[in-house]
N, C-alpha and C positions, 0 to 999 in steps of 0.2 A: 266923135259927141262935141255938140257945139256947147256956149255959154249958157244957152238958155236952156237945153236938154237937162243939164247939170243942175241948174236952178231948179228947175221942177221936180228932180228927185229930193231935192232937199227941202222942198215945201210938202212932199209926200211923207218923209219920215219926220218932220216937224209936226205935222198935223195928226201923223198916229199917235206920237208921244203926247201932244195937250190933251188927246181924248182917253188918255190912260189914266187910271185911280193914282192918286198921290204916294201911296205906295210901291206901284209898279215905276212911277217918275222917281223916286227915291232911289229905287234900285239901279236903275237907269244911270243913275247920277253918281252911283256907288261904283258901279263898273266903268263909269267914263274916266272918273279921279283915280282909281285902284287897278285898273285892268283885268286881266282874267282871274277870276275868283270861283269857290267852290260856294255851295248854298249856304254850309255852316259859316263861312268866312264873311258873306254876304250880310247874313245875320248878324253877326258881331259887329262889323262895321255899320250898320243902318241900325243896329239896337232894335231891329223888328222881331218879330216871332217867327219862328222857324216856318211855321204853316202860312204865315201871309206871304213870307219871302218866298216860297213855293208857287203859291197863288200867283204873284207878281209875275216872278220868272217863266210861268206858263202862259200869261198874258202878253209878255214881251217876245217869246218865241213865237206866239201865234202871229205877232204881227210882223215877223220877220225882224225885228230890230236887234235880237242878241241869237248867239248859236251857242252849242251847247259839245262837249266830247266827253267819253270817260276820262278821269283822272287818273295818270300814270302812277302818283305815289299810292293813291287809294282806288282802286277798282270799284269800290262801292259807292262812290261820287262821281258827280260830274264837274268839270271846269265850265263857266260861264264867261262870255265876252260879247263887246258889241260889234254886230258886222259891218263890213264897210259899204 
């Protein structure tokens, strides 16, 4: 992969983020700073209601900006993180 290919990948990710709602941007930043978190932990860190966090996580996953998997400590929850 050349340097130009990498730059275009970064631009695509940045464009996708700038087009998101403010709540989705906040959730993304929380994940960026804190690492892998559950929906409940994201809600606590961002001070957003759980419904807003759930909506933002859906939008971020639709854009392939984050990924999730079942939480090993509590299978009722999922852990979310930023994809590379």
